[in-house]
N, C-alpha and C positions, 0 to 999 in steps of 0.2 A: 248102535241104534240110529235109525234115520228119522228125522222129524221134518215136517214141512210147515212153513210159515209164510205169511204174506210179506212180512218185513223182518229182517234180521238186523238187530242193532248191536254192533260190536263195541262194547264198553258201556258200563252202567254207572258212570259218574254223573256229574251235572249234565253234560251234553246229551248222553244217551237217555237219561231219565226225563229231561225236559222234552226231548223229541217224542218219547212215549206218551207223555202227558198231553202234548198237542194232538197226537194221533188219536188218542182215546176220546178226546173232546169232539172230534169231527164225526159227522154222520157216516154210517156205513159199517159193515161188519168185517173185521180183519183180525188176524192172529199175529201178535207181535212177540218175538223172542228177544230178550236182552241177554247177551252172553258177557258175563262179568265174573271174574274169579273171586272177588270179595264176597263176604257173607251178606252184605247189605247193598242195596241200590241207593243211588242219590248222593253218595259220598265221594267216591273216587279218591285221588291223591289229595285234593285240596281240602275236603271236608271230613276226612277220617281222623282229624286231630281230636284228642280227648282232653287236652289241658285247656282250662278256661283262659289262660293267658294268650293262647294262639287265636287271635280274633280276626275278623274280616278286615280287609284293608280299606273298605268303604263303609260309610254309615248306612243304616237301614233304609233311608230314603233313596239310596243309589243302587240297591241290591235286590230289587223285586224280580222274581222269575216270571212274572206275568207281564208281557209287553203291553197289555191293555189296561193294566192297573199299576202305576208306578208306586202306589202306596201299599201294595200287597204284603210285603214283608213287615212294614210298620204296623199294619192292622193285625197280622198274625202275632207279632211280638207283643202288642198291647194286650191281646187276649191271653197269650201264654203267660205273661208276667202277672196279669190279674188273677190267673188260676193258680198262682204260687210257683211258677217256673222261673228259673234264673233269678233268684233273689239278689245275686251279686250285681245286677243291673243298676241298683240304686247307687252304687259306688261311683258310677260315671256322672251322676247328677246333671243329666241333660234330658231334653224331651226324647220320647221313644224314637222319633224319626232320626235323631242324631246319635243313637246308640251304635256301638261297634260290637255286634254279638260274637260270641265264640264260634269258631268255624264248625265245631261239632254240633252246636245248636242249629246252625244254618242247615246242616245235613238233615236234622229232624224236620225242619220246615219243608225242605224239598221232598222228603219222604211222605209227609202229610199231604202235600199237593198231589203226589203220585197216587196215594190211597184214594183221594177224592176223585181223581180222574178215572181210576179203575171202576168206581161205582157208576160214573157217568157213562163210561164205555160199555158196561154190562147192559145198559138199557137198550143198546142196538146191537148187542152180540159181539162186541170187541173185547179181546182179552190181551193181557201182557203177562209173560212168564219169565222168570229169572232162571237162566241156565248157568249154574256156577261152574265155569270152566274158562280156559284161555283158548282163543282162536289161534291156531298155529299155521293154518294155510287157508287159502281162498282161491277158488276158480270160478269162472263164469262161462256161460254159453248163451245161446240166443234166447233161451227160455227161463233161465234161473241162475241163481248163485249158490255155490256149494261151499260149505265151511267144514274144515276139519278141526276138531278140538283136541286138546292135550290128553283127554281121557279116552280117545278113540271114537267118540261120537262123530256123526256126520249130520249136518243140518242143511236143509235146502230151503230157499226162499225166492220169492219173486224179485225182491230187492234187498240189498244190504247197505248198511250205512256205517262208515268208519267214524265212530264217535270215541276214539281211543283216548281223548283227553291229553293231558300234559305228560311229558316224560321228564320228571325232575332229575337233574344231573346227579344228585346225591343218591338216587335210588335206581338209576338206569344203567344196566351193563352196557358198556360202549366198546365198539370195535377200535382196535389200536389204542386202547386207553393206557394211561400212565400207571395204573394200579392205584389211583387215588382213592377210589371208593372202598377198595379192600382194606385200606389203612385208616379210613376215616369213620367217625361216628355219624349216625343219622342225625340231621339237625333237629328232628322232632322226638328223639328217643330220650326222654327225661330219665327213665329208669337206668339206661346205660351211663348217663352222665353222673348219676348218683354214686357210681363206683369210682369216680375220680377223686384224687386228693383235692379237697375243697380249695386249697391254696395254690394249686398247680397252675401252670401256664397252659392255655388252650390256644391253638392256632386255627384261624378261619380263613378259607380262600373264598373271596367274593364279599362285596359290601352292600348287596341289594336287600330285598325284602326277606329272602331266605336267611341271610345273616341276622336280620332283626329277630326272626323266629328262633334262630339258634341261640341268640343272647337271652331271649325270654326263657328258653328251655334250660339253659345253664343256671339262670337265676332261680328257677323253680326247683332245680335239682340241688340247690344249696351251694353252688360254686361261688367262691368269693375271691378267686385269684385273678391274675392278669389275663386279658384276652387280646391277642394280637391279630388284627384283621389285615389281609393283604388283597388289594384289587388294583387293576391297571391304573385307574384314575383316582382312586381314593375318595370317591364320592359316596356320601350317605344319602338315603332317601329322606326327602323333606317330610315333615309331619303334615298329615291331612287336616286341613281346617275346613270351616263351613263358610266360604266367601259369599258375598251377595251376588245377585244376578248381574251379568255384564252383557252388553250388546253383542249379538252374534256377528262379529265383523267379517267372518269368512262368507257368511250368507249374503252379506251386503256387497262383497267384492269378489265375484267369481273369477276375476282375473288373476287371483293368487293361486298359482298352480305348482310351483317348484318348491323344494325344501328351502332354498335360499330366500325366496320371496316370503315364505311362511315364517321363517326365523326372523327376518327383518321386521315384518309387520307385527309379529307376536311380541318381540322385544319392545317395539314402540307402544303397543297397547298396554303392556305390563308397566312400563315407565309412566304412562298416562294414568294408570290406576293408582300407582304409588303417589304420584303428585297430588291426586285427589284424596289421599288418605284411605284408599281402598286396597284390600289384600290383592297382591299380584296373582294369586291363584285364581281369581275370578275370570280374567281374560283367558288364562290357560285352559280352564275347564270348558270353555265354549268350543275349543278346537276338537274335542273328543268326537263329536258327531260327524266330523268331516274327514277323519283320518282315513277311513276306508276308501273314500273317493280320491283323496289326494294321493294315497299310496298306489292305488290301482291305475291311475292315469300317468304316474311318473314313469320315466324311462329307467332302464336298468342302471344306467350311469348315475342318475339322480338318486335312485334307491341306495346304491353303494355309497354315495356321498353322505346320505343321511345316516346309514349304519356306521360308517367309519368316523364321521365327525360330529354328529348330533346325538346319536343314540344314547351314549352314557348320560348326557344331560337330560335328554327326554325321559329316560328311565327314572332318574333320581328326582326330577321335578314332577313328573306325571304319575308314576307308580309310587304313591306316597305311603308313609307308615301311619298306622292307627295311633291316636294320641297316647294311650297308655304305654304302648311299646316304645314309641319315640321318646317318651319321658324317661323310660328306663335307660335307653341307649345314651341319651344326653347326660343323665346322672352319672353313669359309669365312665363316660368320656371325660366329663369335667373332673371326676375324681382321679383320673389317670389310669384307671383299671382297663378301660377299653382304648386301645391304641390303633389308629388307622394309618396304614402306610400304603402309598401308591407304589405298587410293585407287581411284577408279573410272576406267576407261579411257573417254575421251570422243571419241576419234578421232585420225586422223593429221593432221599439220600440214605444210604446205609448208615447205621448208627450202632455203636456199642452200648449206648445209654438206653435206659428204659424210656419208652415213649416213642416219638416220631420226629424225624428231621426232614426238612424240605429245603430246596434251593430256590431262591428268588432273585429277581433282578430289579432293583429299585428304579423307578421311572426317571428317565433322563441320564441314567448311568449305563456303562457298557459292561461293568464287572458284576458277577453274581456273588451271592453269599449264602451261607447255610444258617438256618435258624432251627431251634429245637423247642419242642413243647411236650407236655404229657399226653396231649391228644390233639387230633386234627379233625376239622369239620369241613366238608365240601359244601359251600353255600354259593356255588357258581350259577345257580338259577335253573333254567329249563333248557333241555336239549331239543332243539327244533329240527335239527338235521337228521332225517330218517336214515341216511346212509351210515350214521354213526351209532344208531340205536341197535344194540345186539340182542334184539328180541325176535322170535320166530316170524311173527306176522309181517312187520315192516320189511324184514329182509326177504321174505318170500314174495311179497308184492312187488318189490323192486326187481328181484331176480326174474320174475315172470313178465316184467314189463307192464304190469297192470296199473302201476302208478309211476309218476316221474316226479323228481324233486321240484318244489315250488321255486319261485324267484329267490335268488341268492341262497338256494338250498334250504329255505325255511319251509318246513312241512312238505306238502305235496300240492300239485297243481289241480285246479278244478275250474269248471265253468261257473258262471254267475249263480246258477241254481244249485250248485254243490255237486253236480255230476263230475266224477273224477276223469281226468285225462290220462291216457296211457302213454307209454314211452314214445309212441309215434304222434302224439298229440290228438288222438281220436277221443271223442267224448263217449264215455260209457253210458249205456242205457239202463244198467241195473246196479251200478255201484256208485255210491255217493259218500260225501264227507261233510263234516261240520265241526265247528269249534277250533281248538288249537291246531289240528292238522292243516288248517287253512291260513296259518300265520303269514305265509309268504304272499297270499292273495290280498289280504286286507290289513296286514300289520297288527292291528288290535283285533284279535279273534279269540280272546280268552276270558274277558270280563263277563260277569253274569248277564248284563244287558245284551252284550253281543251274542252270547249263546242263546238267550231267550228269543231274540229276534230271528236268528238263524233257524231255531227249532220250529217256530211258527211257520216260516216260509217253506222250509223243507217238508214239513208235515202236509201242507197244502199241495205241494208238488207231488208227493208220493200218493196221497189220497186221490189226486186227480188222475 
């Protein structure tokens, strides 16, 4: 079957859904197709979680999907709670703006905003339809974009947008992989974790926010045994607090341009805040608005320096854990059940024992050793290198030369307006990207506020 649309959105998670919302709100008549294999739009990988313990990493005041109304989520939650929804919110004992909602509930919020946009779009003849399938190939010509779906359908559109979202390492088949995922449990699969011996030892690779989710999952599954976490630097995410406002020092000093300059000044600002009795997170939070500019104007050498030397500390300090999850991690760590080791994962090891064995190399040591556990969880985060993602569409786009890897092989390359660059560096006229695929262009391109701003800008570009 062939279908024709004005705009084809590849991916129906947060990115694709927010783009559809912005397009539906604009004047003009257009047909929008969202191609998404999941049963629901608006959830994607991030917001398909069903456990109440898997919460947003930011409080409601930071997570609005409406760039014109930063209080949008707070207002929606206030009404939702007043109507009897999410009664567990009272346990957090904070104002609504400071609540950390479950990710599944955030998905409901996104879906409601899409439903409202559909009503608005209908007034001027715009529609959005969900095509439940996976895009496996894409071709372009001077007049259109053609998609091939895994069920044999072919879709044609004037424009196509790569809103593929994130590829979690734990759920993404990878080229030349070590077989880790085949041997590992899904970090969010509480039902599978209930099958473990509650007193058994569980091994986790990676110590970031996915690890925090995995620990929450184990706790909700009734696991009460040791948890051994291995990561290169052994750093845990800091807990997210609500610091007071701090002067935007980067806006006041445009001369700060390099990672070294930023790190030096940020450290000075944080020490200044601590000396005044103010949370060090206050100066750090002001940097967020400038990351895209700083990253895009940096040289490749400076970017590599940042990734190699600063990134682990940036991730643990900036991508912070919600308070309830952080409290659980701290409690288990203090009790000795959660053990953090700075060590590199070197591969799986054959074992005659029931369970799984892995080889690690402790940080600062040259020798490796083998550790054994009843189960293994891959919490190594997100795979941004499309060359390693063994899924049909990324591989086909790269093979056809329709896209090229982004800086430092993070995502793909695009112009400022989201138009994709091909292998020769030519700017596409009909193929665009937004959200996580643009990680290499802006560094921070995954947060709700980033996606919402990109969706608004790209919708205006496409409508124009």
